[in-house]
C-alpha positions as CSV (number, residue, x, y, z in Angstrom):
1,F,129.0,14.4,82.6
2,D,131.8,11.9,83.7
3,M,131.6,13.2,87.1
4,V,129.3,15.2,89.1
5,S,130.4,16.4,92.4
6,N,128.7,18.0,95.5
7,M,131.3,19.3,98.3
8,G,129.0,20.7,100.9
9,T,125.9,21.9,98.7
10,T,123.2,19.6,98.9
11,E,122.4,20.5,102.7
12,H,121.7,24.2,101.4
13,V,119.0,23.0,98.9
14,S,115.0,23.0,99.9
15,N,114.2,20.6,97.2
16,Q,116.1,17.7,98.1
17,A,114.2,15.6,95.4
18,G,115.2,17.9,92.9
19,V,118.8,18.3,93.7
20,W,118.9,14.2,93.8
21,E,117.3,14.1,90.5
22,N,119.4,16.4,88.9
23,I,122.7,14.4,90.1
24,H,121.0,11.4,88.6
25,H,120.5,13.0,85.4
26,L,123.3,14.9,84.9
27,T,125.8,12.0,85.3
28,K,126.0,9.9,82.0
29,P,126.1,5.8,82.6
30,G,129.5,4.8,83.9
31,G,130.0,8.4,85.4
32,V,130.6,8.9,89.1
33,Y,129.0,11.3,91.8
34,V,131.9,12.3,94.4
35,G,130.4,14.0,97.6
36,Q,130.9,15.3,100.9
37,T,128.1,16.4,103.4
38,P,128.0,17.0,106.9
39,Y,127.4,14.1,109.0
40,H,123.9,13.4,110.4
41,D,124.6,12.9,113.9
42,G,123.2,16.2,115.3
43,K,126.5,16.8,116.6
44,S,128.4,17.6,113.5
45,W,127.8,21.0,111.7
46,W,124.8,21.6,113.6
47,W,125.0,25.6,112.6
48,H,125.2,24.5,108.9
49,G,122.7,23.5,106.6
50,E,119.3,21.7,106.8
51,H,119.4,18.3,105.0
52,Y,121.9,15.7,106.0
53,P,121.8,12.4,104.0
54,T,122.4,9.4,105.8
55,E,124.3,6.1,104.8
56,Q,120.9,4.6,104.3
57,F,120.1,7.3,102.2
58,F,122.8,6.7,99.7
59,E,122.5,3.0,99.9
60,S,118.6,3.3,99.0
61,F,119.5,5.9,96.2
62,A,122.1,3.4,94.7
63,A,119.6,0.4,94.8
64,L,116.6,2.5,93.3
65,N,118.8,4.0,90.6
66,G,121.1,1.8,89.4
67,W,124.4,3.0,91.0
68,E,126.8,1.1,92.8
69,I,128.6,2.6,95.8
70,E,132.4,2.3,95.6
71,R,133.1,4.1,98.7
72,L,131.2,5.6,101.6
73,Y,132.7,6.6,104.9
74,K,132.8,9.2,107.5
75,D,135.9,11.3,108.8
76,R,136.9,13.8,111.3
77,E,135.3,14.1,114.4
78,P,132.3,16.2,115.8
79,P,131.7,19.0,115.3
80,N,133.2,18.5,111.8
81,E,132.5,15.1,110.9
82,N,131.6,14.6,107.2
83,L,130.1,11.8,105.4
84,Y,131.7,11.0,102.1
85,C,130.4,9.1,99.1
86,R,131.7,8.1,95.7
87,M,129.4,6.0,93.6
88,R,129.1,5.2,89.9
89,K,126.0,5.2,87.6
90,G,125.0,2.0,86.0
91,K,122.4,2.1,82.9
92,D,120.4,5.0,82.5
93,Q,116.9,4.6,83.9
94,P,114.0,6.9,85.5
95,F,115.0,8.4,88.8
96,E,113.3,7.4,92.1
97,M,113.7,9.4,95.2
98,P,114.6,7.3,98.4
99,D,112.3,8.0,101.5
100,M,112.7,11.4,102.6
101,E,113.1,10.0,106.2
102,L,116.7,9.1,105.3
103,I,117.6,12.7,105.0
104,K,117.9,14.3,108.6
105,Y,116.3,17.4,108.9
106,N,119.0,19.5,111.0
107,R,116.7,21.9,113.3
108,R,119.3,24.5,113.8
109,R,119.8,25.8,117.4
110,P,118.4,29.1,118.4
111,R,120.7,32.2,117.8
């Protein structure tokens, strides 16, 4: 695809390696990924989702898989802060998953 988007979805997927591998394979060379995820500070969206990628995750994903980050930023304020990323895929190459420690696991507050 020319563009693959993720607007608040990947944080709900248990198989993080699978979801990022799919994003990598579904985006054609020259295509873009545009995504928004909850911010990983433990103050934002603590009731929502389980897997919060960090800025370091996106930087590692891009470096390992031949992508270029065009924009990476956070906006809004806790408890609704988000991390946004736009990156462009370079040439096709095999997928490598970044270290899972770069995705923060959200241990939800007890209900």
